[in-house]
N, C-alpha and C positions, 0 to 999 in steps of 0.2 A: 226369761221374761225380761222385758226392757225395764230399765231403772232410771229414774228422773234424777239427775244429779247437777249439783252446783258447778257453774262453768269454772273450770282451772287452766291453768297454763298449758298443762299437758294434753289438754283436749283440742289443742290448735289444729294439728294435722287432720283429725277425724272431722271437724268442723269446717275446714277448708275444702276437704273432700265432698262433705254432704253439700255445701253451698254450690260447688261447680258441678256436682252430678245433677243437681236440681234446678239451675239457674233459669233455664227455659219454663220449666213447670212453674217456677214462683213468678216469674216475670207476666204469666199469663193473667194474674190476679193482683199483683202489688207491683210497686216501683221496683225496676230491675236496680240492683246495687252498682252497677257500672263496673268498667273495667279496672279503674283506679282501686276499688275496694279489693280486688283479687291480687293486683300487683302489690299492694301494700299492706297485705293481710297480717303479716306478723305484728306491725306496728298497730293495726287497728284492734287486734286481739288484746294486745298489751292495753291499749286504751280502756277497752270494756272492762278488763279486769281492774284496773284503776277506778273507774266508775263505780263497779261493785265494792270495791275497798271502801270508797267514800261514801258508800250508803245511798247513793242516788238511782242505782238500778240492781237488780237481782237477775242474773243471767243464769239459765239451765239448760241443760242437754238431755234428750231421752237418748239412752245409749243401749244398743242391742248386745246380747250375750258376747258377740265377737268383737265389741269395742267400737263398731260403727254408729255414728250418730244417726237416729231415725226423725229426730225432731228438736227444735229450738222452742224453749218457752221461757219468756221475759217478762219481767215487771220492771217498766221504765218510768223516769220522771217520779219517782218516790218522794212524797213531799206531804206533809199534813194529813197522814193517813189514807193517802190515795196513791194510785198508780196506774199506769196503762198496761195492759195485758197485751203481749205481741207473741204469736206462735207461727211456726210454719213446720209442715210435716214433709218428709221424702215422699215423692210420688209412690214409691213402691211399698210405702207404708200405710197408705191410706185405706179407708174402707173397711178398718178392722177395730174401729172403736178406740184406738190408742190416742187420738188427740182428745177424745171427750174424757176418758180416764185420767190423762194427764193434767187437763185444765183442771178437773175437779181435785187432784192433788195439790196442784199450785195454789188454787183458791184456798184451800187448807193451810197451806204454808204461808201465804199472803196474811191471813189472820193471825196464824199462831206463831211463826217464826219472825214475821216482819211487821206485825201490829197494825196490819192495814184493815180499814173499814170499808172501803170503796174501790172497786176496780172499774175501769173504763177500757173499752175495745171498740174496734169499727172492722167493718168489712164491706167488701164491694156487693153490689146487688147481684152480680154474677156468680159469686162465690158462694154457692149454695151448701157445700161442705162445711165451710166456716160458720154459715149462719146457723147450721144445724148443731153444730159443736156450742156455739154459744147459748142457743134455745135449751140445750140438753143440761147446761151447767148453770141454769138459772141467771143469765144474763138477759135483760129486757131491753128493746130499741128505746133509744133516747134521742131520735132526730137524725137528720143527715149528718153524714160524715165529711170530713175535709178530703175532697178528691186528691189533693197532693200527696196524701198519705196512703193512697189506693192506686198509684199508677196512673192518675188522671180519670179513674173510673169514679162514677156515682156510688155512694153505699150508705150504709146505715151506721151511726154510733149506738153503742150499747153501754150499759151500766149494770154493775151487780154491787148490791149491799152485802157485806159481810157479816156473819154472826160475830161478836166479839169472842176472843178467846176467854175461857173460863179460867179462873185462877185455881191452881192445885187444891184439892180438898174441898171444892165446892160442888 
């Protein structure tokens, strides 16, 4: 059963393999990372871990039983109880409900582990799979999205208000 794990240094080879194997698939709906991302991947991975350590982001990978990465699920720009949710699934892992289940899990972590109350997300009009994931995980449309974050494509911004975590014993 796939498991959502917080990003660690030893995930680097599997994350790079995931990104390379799915590069064209991702570029069809979001901005391509560019050649420099792959050429400088070790440094970029270290930067992500530093951002995570600083508390401005929380990066996660969905890991298969064989150790391969099936998806990335991230909370970025964490500030004042809010964050932006971003995720990407391997093409071979789509259509099985994994993204929906993992976004549900990450929303729970956002409220309980990271003390967030609001999440934002965006997807292009053509990315119907992502639209379904956001709808099934209680995100609601919140206006037009910034096309620069979506590979120049028009899209929709979403928001989800999280239930506050209850104190133990309540």
